[in-house]
C-alpha positions in Angstrom: 17.7 131.0 -94.4 19.7 130.4 -91.3 20.3 134.0 -90.6 16.7 134.9 -91.1 15.7 132.2 -88.7 18.2 133.5 -86.1 16.9 137.1 -86.6 13.3 136.0 -86.0 14.4 133.9 -83.0 16.1 137.0 -81.5 13.0 139.1 -82.1 10.9 136.5 -80.4 13.3 136.3 -77.5 13.3 140.0 -77.0 9.5 140.1 -77.2 9.3 137.4 -74.5 11.8 139.4 -72.4 9.5 142.4 -72.7 6.6 140.3 -71.6 8.4 138.9 -68.7 9.9 142.1 -67.4 7.2 144.6 -68.2 4.1 142.7 -69.2 4.3 144.4 -72.6 3.8 142.2 -75.8 5.4 144.2 -78.6 4.1 141.9 -81.4 0.5 142.3 -80.0 1.0 146.0 -79.7 2.2 146.4 -83.3 -0.4 144.2 -84.9 -3.6 144.8 -83.0 -3.6 142.5 -80.0 -2.5 138.9 -79.4 -5.7 137.5 -80.9 -5.3 139.4 -84.2 -4.7 137.2 -87.2 -1.5 139.0 -88.1 -0.1 138.6 -84.6 -0.9 134.9 -84.6 0.9 134.6 -88.0 3.9 136.4 -86.6 3.9 134.1 -83.5 3.8 131.0 -85.7 6.6 132.2 -88.0 8.8 132.9 -85.0 8.0 129.4 -83.6 8.9 127.8 -86.9 12.2 129.7 -86.9 12.9 128.4 -83.4 12.2 124.8 -84.6 14.5 125.4 -87.6 17.3 126.7 -85.3 17.1 123.5 -83.2 18.7 121.8 -86.2 21.9 124.0 -85.7 22.8 121.8 -82.7 22.8 118.7 -84.9 24.5 120.2 -88.0 27.5 121.3 -86.0 27.9 117.8 -84.5 27.4 116.1 -87.9 30.1 118.4 -89.4 32.6 117.5 -86.7 31.9 113.8 -87.0 32.4 114.0 -90.8 35.7 115.9 -90.3 36.9 113.2 -88.0 36.2 110.4 -90.4 37.9 112.2 -93.2 41.0 112.7 -91.1 41.0 109.0 -90.1 40.8 108.0 -93.8 43.8 110.1 -94.7 45.9 108.5 -91.9 
């Protein structure tokens, strides 16, 4: 699930890069315009993957805190 979310986030980032640099929305071009239902679904899926990826910041910190507590318990 994490890898899929990262792939979707990269696709979304590349699409925004194209929009920013060239004014070209690849998702809209592929799926019939930015107002098309399928384009909007793709945008929502990419947004959900970005929200999912926010949790990566907290998972790493939680894992490091947990490791520290285990090391203290062994001492």
